[in-house]
N, C-alpha and C positions, 0 to 999 in steps of 0.2 A: 089587457089580459096578461098576467104574470107567467113566467116560465122558469123552471129550475133545471139547469144543466146537470148532467151526471157529474158528480164531484171529481172524477178522474179525467174529465174532458178538458178542464182548465189547467193547462200545463204551464211550465215556466216560460217558454218562448213561442208557444203556439197552442192551438187547440186540436186534440187528436183523440180518436176512439174507434171502437168497433161499430160499424154501421149496423143499425138495428137495435142491439141492446143498449148502446151508449149514445148513438148519434143518428139523427134522422132529420126530416124536413122541419119539424118544429124547432130544432136547435139552430138550423140555418136561418130560419125566419127570425127567431129571437136574437141571434147575434146581429143580424141586419138592423133590427130595431134599436138595439143598445148602441152599436157602433155609430149609426147615423145620428142618434141623439147626442152622443159624445162629440161628433164632428160638428154638429150645428151649434152646440154650446160653446165650442172653441172658435166659432166664426166661419167654419167651412160650409161648403154647399154641394160638393161633388166627390164621388169615390169611384176608383177604377176597380173592376172585378174580373178575375180570370179563373180558369180551372184546368186541372190536369186530366190525364186520360183514364182515370179509374172509372169503373162502371157506375159508381154512385155519384160521381162528380156533377153531371148535368142536373140531377135532382137537387143536390145541395146548393148548387149555384142558383138555380131558379128560385128556391126558397129564400136564399140570402138576398137576391135582388128585390124580391117582394118586400122583405123586411126593411131594406134600406129605403125604398121608395115610399113605403107606408109611414116612415118617419120623416119624410120630406127631403131626402137627399137625392140628387141626380146621380145616375149610374152610367159610367162609361164602360161598356162591356167589351173586353178585348178577346174573349173567347178562349178556345183550347190552346194551351201553350205552356212552356216551362215557367216556373216561378220567376226567374230573373227577367223574363219578358214582361211580366206584370210589374216587377220592380222598376224596369225601364219606363213603362207607361206612367207610373207614379212620379218618376223623376222629371219626365218631359211634358206630360199633359197638365192642364190646369185643374188639378184635383187636390183635395186636402189629405187623402189617404188612399189605401188600397187593401183589398183582401183577395188572396189566392185560395181557392178550394184545392187542397192537396193532402195526400197521405204520405208524401215524400218517399222514403225508402221502406216504410212499414209494409206488413203483409197486405195482400190484395183486398182483404175484407175490412180494412181500416181506411179512414179518411179524416179530414180535418181542415183547419184554416190557418194560414199565415197572414199576419196583419202588419200594416205599415201606416204610420201617421206622421205627416210633416217631414218626410224623407228620413225617418228614423224607425227602427223596429218598435213595434207595440207589444210589450212583453211584461213578464213579471207581475207586479201588483196591479198594473193596469188591466190585465186580463181578468184577474180576480174581481176587479171593480165592475167589469162588464157583466160578470156573473151576478153580482149583487144588484145591479140595475135591472137585469132580467127578472130576478126573483121578486123584486119589488114592483115590477111593471112600470118602472120609471122611464117612460118613453114619450118623446114628443110625437105628434101626429103631423102628417102633411101629405103632399102628393108630388113625389119626385118623378122626374122624367128619365127615360132610358134611351141611350144612344149606342149603337154598335160602332166600334172603332177597329179597323184593320191595322194593327200596330206592327205586325210581324215583319213586313218589308223594311220599315225604318229601323227596327231593332237589329235585323241582320246587317244592314248597312253600317250601323253604329259599331257592331262587333269588329268590323274590319277597317274602321277609320284609322288613318295614319299607319296602315299595315306596312311593316318594313322587314318581313320575314322572307325566308328562302323557300324553295320548292322541295318538299319532302314527300315520301311515299308513306301514307298514314292510313291506319284502320280506325274506324269510328263505330262504336257500339252504343246505340241509344236504348237498348234493352226493352223495346216496345213502350217506352215511356214518352212523356210529353215533349221531350227534346227532339224527337225524330224529325218532324217537319222542318224545324229550324236547321238541323244538321243538313238535310237535303238541300236547302237553299244556301247555307253557308259555304259548303264545299264548292259550289259553283263560282264563288267569288275568290277562292283561294288558289294560289299556284300549286303545282305538284300533282300527285296521283292519289286518289282517295277511294277507299274500299269501305262500303257501308254495311253494317249489320243491324237488323231489327229496327228500322226506322218507322215502320208502320205502328201506329198507336193501338195498343190492345191491353185493356185493363185486366185481362187474365194473365198477362206476362207469360206467354206460352214457352218461351225459350230459356229464360233464366230470370231470377228475381233482380230488379234493378237496384242493386246496392253494391257499389264498387269497393266498399270496405271489406266485403267477404271475398276471399281469394277464389272460391269456387265460381263466383259470378263473373270472373274475368277469364274463365277457361276458353270461351268462344273467341274472345278478342285475342288472347295469347296464341291460340291455334291459327287464327287468321294471319297475325303478324309473322309467325314462324313459317307457315306454309308459303306465304307470298313474299317472304324476305323483305318485309316493310321496315321502315326506319323506326317507327313506334306506333302505338295505338292508344286511343283515349276512349273512356266509357263514362256514362253518366247515370245518376240515380233517377228515380221515377219522375221527379219534377225539375231535373236539370240544373240544380244549384250546386251539385257536387261533382267532382271529377275523379276518375281513376285512370292511371297511366301504366302501360307496360312498355319497356324499351325494346330495341331490336332483337335482344336475346331472350325476350319473354319475361324479364325480371320486372316485378312490380315496383313502381315508385310511389310510395305512400304519401299521404297529404303533407306530413311534416317534412319529408324529404323534398317534395316539390317546393315547399315554402322556402327551404334553404337555397334551392336552385334559383327561384325568383329573387331572393334577397341579393344574389350576386349582381343582378341587373339593376334593381331598384336603388341599392346603396351606391352604385356608381353615379347615379343622378342626384341622389339625396343623401350625401354622406352624413353619418351620425344619426340618422333617423331612427325612431323607435319602431320596432316590428313586433306585433302581438301574436302570440301562439297560445294554444290552450293547454290545459293540465295534462293531457294525454301525449303531448309532443315529446319527442326524443330529446334527451340532454344534448345530443349531437347538434340539434338545430340551434339551441340557445348558444352553444359554444361557437357554431359557425357564424351566427349573426354578430357575436362579439368580435370574432376574428376579422370579419369584414368591416369592422368599425361602427356597426350599428348598435342600437340599444335593445337588447332582448327583453321583452315584457311577457311574463307568465300571467295568464288570466283564466277566468272561468270558461269551462267548456260550454259550447252553445253558440250558434251563429249570431243570435241577437246580442249576446254578451260581448262577443268579439267585435262586432260592428260598432256597438255603443262605445266600447273602450277606445277603439281606433279614432272615432269622432272626438272623443273627450281629449285625447292627447295629441291629435294631429298626426296619426300614424299613416304612412302611405301604403302599408301592406300588412295583412294579417291573415290568419287562417287556423285550421284545425287538422289534426291527424286524419279525420274522416273525409277530407277532400273539399271542405268549404274553404275557398280561397277568395279573399277580398282585396281588390286593388283600389286605392284611393289616390294614386299618383296622377293618372290621366283617365280614370274611370270614376264610377259613382260611389265606390266603397261598399257595394253589396256583393254577396256571394253569387257567382255566375260561373258554372262549370264550362259553358261554351266559350265565354270570354277567356277563362283560364287556359283552355285549349289553344286559342289564338295566341295568347301571350307565351305559351310554351313554344310555339313555332317561332315567334319573334325572338324569344330568349336564346334559343339555339343559334339563330343567325347572329345575334348580338355578341354572344360569347364565342362564336366561331368554333363550335363543337357540336357533334351529333348528340342526340338525347342519350344514346347508348354510352357514349364517352362520359357525358355528364353524370350518368348513373354510376359508372365505374369509378368516378372520382370520389363518390360519397363514402363517408366513414361507415364501415360495417359494424353494426352494433348487434349484440346478442339480446334480443328482446322478443316480446310476444306481440301479436296483433291485439286489437281491442277484444277482450273476452267478455261476453255477456252472460250473466248469471241470473236465471229467472228467480224472482222472488215476488210475493204478493205486493200489489201496489201500495197497500196501506202499511207495509212494513219497511219498504226500502229506505226511506229517509230516517226512520228510527234506528235502523241498523247502522247507518253512517254516523249518527249522533253518538251511539254507544261506542263505536270504534274510536271516534275522536277523543272521547272522554278517557278511554283506556290508554291511548297513545300519549296524551298529555300527562296522565298520571305516571306513565313509565319513563318520561323524559325523552321521548323520541324526537328526532328532527322532522317536523311535519309542517307542510304547507296546507292550510285548510280553507283557502278561499272557495274551493269547490270540491267537496269530498275530502279525501286525505291523500296527499302525495308525500311519501315517506322516503327520506334519504338514509342509506345505511352504507357500511363499508363496501358492500357488494355493488351498489348502484342505487336504484330507486324503484318503488312500486306505488301504484295508485289504486284506490278503490273509491268509487263514487256512485251515487244514485242516478240512473238515467232519467232524463226529463222527457223522453219520448216513448219509453217502453216500460213494462213491468219488470224491471231488471236492475241489477247492479252492473257496473262495468269495471273491469280490472285491466291493468297493464303493468308490465315490469320490464326493466332493462338493466343489464349487467355487463361487465367487461368479459365474462366468459360463461360457459354453459353451467359450470358448477355454481357460480354465483347466482345465476338466474334460477336454478333449482332451489337454492336457499331462499330467494325472494318469494318464489311461488309457495314454498312451504310455509313461509311467514303469513302470506295472505290466507292460505287455507286454514291456518291456526286461528286467525282472527275471525274468519267466517264461522268456524265451529263454535267459537265463543259466543257468536250471535245466533246460534241454532241453524246454521246453513252448512250442510255437508256437501262440499263441491271439490272435485279434483280438477286441477288446472293444468292445461297442456302448454308446454314451452315451445312447441314447434311453430315456425312461421313460414 
């Protein structure tokens, strides 16, 4: 029996949509049938499955498992946990691939799936092909078996393998997301003093939304760090693959700044190595990588794109401004916010500096956070195409591997289509406030030319 996915469900590096209107049991089942068929035709026989703490996740996970087994694939069910725990299971268990049911950092009424095949992200055109298989009912039949696997203890032990960090006083904010139970176990294995917030899993996210790229969502962590005079604090998104950090003074350390901090350690061990960062990353990061003797590599935004590029060029470290940090030096190369937290503890010890001092050493840039601009799903990519055409015609200096990153005498600005939301994302960076205002005015002008009236705020 064929099935057609809602056209907006099939995204660039995962599947995501509003539960009910766009996503339901039938979609989970059809995905299971299609992915299992793909796995079997590639010679595989087993898939690991996990799910996050959203209210709809158990329903979708159950439908997914039925679809996988009905197409003859065995399922290793790892249960509720963060996405990187599922990635760990795929890396360590005898499976051909893995699927995590998760809505990541999106609103509570949304959910979706992240997929891995043969230790690599399953994304882009491959996801579109799954949709075509479902629409054609191109599914193998079979009777797969299901086995429950308690992977969390081994995963937590792996996070602290070869730990060489010092004892710090740390705040941890799980945001009622899927990382909470792992945080509770992890801190028992770490030295120092640990203060936990919102580690109980609750898909209603009653305290704040689990998205550490939004400054407002770090308010509770910042308050904890300042009131308890902690050394620093860490926060995670809904499925635990992204990290947010505040230092002992309550200052945010954004994902691209963290990447520069980690580069100091990684390049000591791997001099000259390429380090990959996304289109939204600060120019200060690329300058810092070069100063440290590394090779800065600008690449497409998206965890799947960064991981794939790292694997292609043998990069030991990569990441995004949004807090996806990937270590491939002595880890698996996937994005894991919990492992990034452990590596931050280790990095501070290795560099013999507090996290607050390391933050104080960072170049202060005049820039914006990531700005999301709501647009219709069916318009966002067309707007970017029109923008690129205008920029090329005007002779602008533009990097167009993912949206448009434009360099001017004032600095640079970026406008791209989000692959996870019905939105454009913008960012700008300049040497001073006046230059930043000019860059934002330029973005606003281009948006108006595309029929989008949007005022942009420079405050960070």
